[in-house]
N, C-alpha and C positions, 0 to 999 in steps of 0.2 A: 523502404521495403518492410513489409510485415512478415512475421514468421508464421509458419504453419507447423503442425506437429511433425516430429521427426519420423514417426511411423507413416504419416501421409507422404512425406517427401520420399522415403525409401520405396514405398509401394508404387508411386507414380514413376519414379526413376526406373524401376524394374519393368513396368509396363512399357515405358518408352523404349527400352532395349529390345522389346519383342515386336518384330515387324507386323505381326497379325494380332496384336492385342486389341481388345474392344475399347480403344482409347482414341477419341478425336484429337488430332494434333495438327498444327500448321507450322512446319519448320520453314525458316528462311536461312538457307545455308550459303555462306560466301566462300568462294574458292579463288585462289590465285596461283597460276603456274607460269613459268617462263621457259625459254630455251627452244621455242618453236622455230623451225626452219633455219635458213642460212643467215637471216637478219636478227637472230636472237629475239623473236617476237614473244609477246606475252598474251595471256588471256585471263580476264577477271570476270566472274559470273556468279550470279545468285540463283540457286535452285529454290524455287517455291514448291513445297512438297506436301500438300494437304493429304492427310490420311483420315478416311471416314469409314467406320464400320457400320454395317447394316445387319440387323437380325432378320433372317429369313425363315427360321423355324426355332423350335425349342432347343435344337442341337447344333445349328449351323449359323455362322456369320458369313457375310461377304465383306471383304476389306478392300476398299478402293484406295489405291496409292497412285498419285499423280506427280510427275516431275515437270515443272515449267521452268526452263532456263532463260534467264535474262542476262545477256552477254555483252561485254565490251572487249574487243581484242585488237591487237596491232601487229602487223607483219607476221601472221601465223603461217603464211604460204609465201616465203620470200618477201620481197618488198611489195606486199599486197595492201598496204595502208591500214586504215582503221575502220572497223565495222562495229556497230552497236545495235542491239535490238533483241528480238525474241528468237530463241532457238527452237528446235523440234521438241514437241511434247511427247513424253512417254507415259502411257496410261496402263496400269495393271489392275487386275481384279483377282483376289485370292478367296476361294471358297475354303473355309476353315472350320473345323469342329470347335465348339465352345469349350470343350474340356479336353485336356491332354489325354493321350493314350495311357494304358495301364503301365507302360514303361516310362511315363512322364514326357513323352515326345509331343511337341506342338508342331503342327504342319498346316500348310495351305497350298493350293494350286489353282491355276486358272489361266486366262489369256492375258497377253501383253500386246499393246498396240503402239506403233510409232506414227505420229501425226505430223505431217510436214507444215508446221506453222512458222518456220524460220522466215524472218523479214529480209534476209540477205542470202545470196547464194553461198557465201562462205560461212554462214552460221548454221547450216543444216544440210541434210542429204537430198531434199526435194523428192523424197520417196515416201509412199505409204508402206507400212510394214506391220507384221503381226507374227505371233508365235506363242509358245507355251512359257509359263512362269511358275516357279515353285519355291517354297521355303520350308526348311526343316530345322528345328532348334530344340534345345532343352534348357530349362531354367532350374537350377539347383542351388538353394541357399542364396549366396551372393553372386553366383556365376550365371551368365547367359552365353551360350555358344551354339553355333549352327552355320547354315549356309543358305544364301538366296541366289537363285539362278534364273536366267531366261535366255531364250534364243529368238532373234528377230530375223525374218526373211522379208525382203521387199516384195510388195504385191503390185504396185502401180506407181506412177509418177513420171517425172521427166525422163524421156528416153535417152537423153544425152548424158545422164548421170549414172555412175556405176551402181549395179545392183548390190543389195545388202544381204549378207549372211553373217551374223555376228552373235557370238555367245558371250553372255555376261555372267561372271561368277563372283560372288561376294561372301567368302568365309568370314565370320565375325566372332569375336570373343570380347566379353566385357565383365568387369567386376564392379559391383555396387557396394560401397562400404556402409557402415551403420550411421554415417552422417549424410547419406544420400549423394555422395560424390560417385560418379561413374567414370571408370577408366576403360577406354575401348581401344581395340586393335582390330583392323580389318584390311582387306584389299578389295578394290573395286576393279577386278581384272576383266578384260575383254579380249576376245580373240576374233580378228577379222579373217574369215575363211576365204574371202576373195583376195585379200592382200597378203595372206599368210603371215600375220604379224600380231604379236601380243602387246597390250598396254597393261602395265601392272603398277598402279600406284598403291603404296602401303601407307595407311593412315593411322596415326596415333593421336587419340583425342582424350580430353577430360571435360566433363560436364557436371552441372549442378542445378537441381531444381530448387527454385525459391518462389515466393509469392510477391507479386508487384500489385499493390492494392488488393483487389479480390481475385486477381488473375494468376494462376500457377504458370510459371515460365521456366524453361530450361535454357541455360546459357552454356555454350560450348566453344572451346578453342582447341586447335590441334595443328599438327604438322604432317606433311606428306612427303614420302620419298619415292621417286620413280625408279623402281627396280628394273622395269623394261618399258620401252616406248618405241613407236615407229621412228624411222630415221629422221622424220621431220619434227620430232620432239613431241611433248616437252621433255625436259630432263632435270636432274638434280632435285632440289627441294621445293615444295610448295606450301601454301598456308591454307588453313580452314578455320572459319569462325561461324557461329550460328546462334540464332535465338529461335526457340520453339514455343509457341503458345499452346497450352494444354487445356483440354476440356474433359476431365474425368467425370464419370457418372456419379 
């Protein structure tokens, strides 16, 4: 590994903490959870999450954020066996001003789409969906804090599958020190309005930006605790690890 300047590391780490920064990044995020269903099933998945900003005027960007889940799971619905493959893709677009407001607020808003790309009936909803998405945050010195949210309604898809009305809320807080280590706390909470149930995983992570050859990369590790989950699980503790390839301007 080659070193880069500390100032560059810190600046890239702060951009990475901002969901609508003008920074091209390609995260590969591994997650593992267990405690699903009556057979104590587990799920391991990698979220491939490219983030690509586009300048559309002197004052505005559009930020494309894609989540492509690649999943392997076992007994997540009783003794349902093992499924592996692609899950449903979530695609969001945020229209965001290039400069913060006079109060230092950074925001973005736009549409979110659910695309039924799952390769197995137990890996996805088999429904097309859409709804609004928004993010609001503030960065001050070493701190980044805010919230990202969306709501998805199903629009079409297999008629024998339950319709979707789901709210996603992700309040987040991170601290980046002068060595470019970032310590993060967030929840990726969702509420299923059809099933009247919350899923609330609380994530605690640490990450570091380094340079591998000529390529800036962020490495991340963390743990997750399920503060609330559907009766079918998961429960207890989970794991998270990731690597993000960064392409700063």
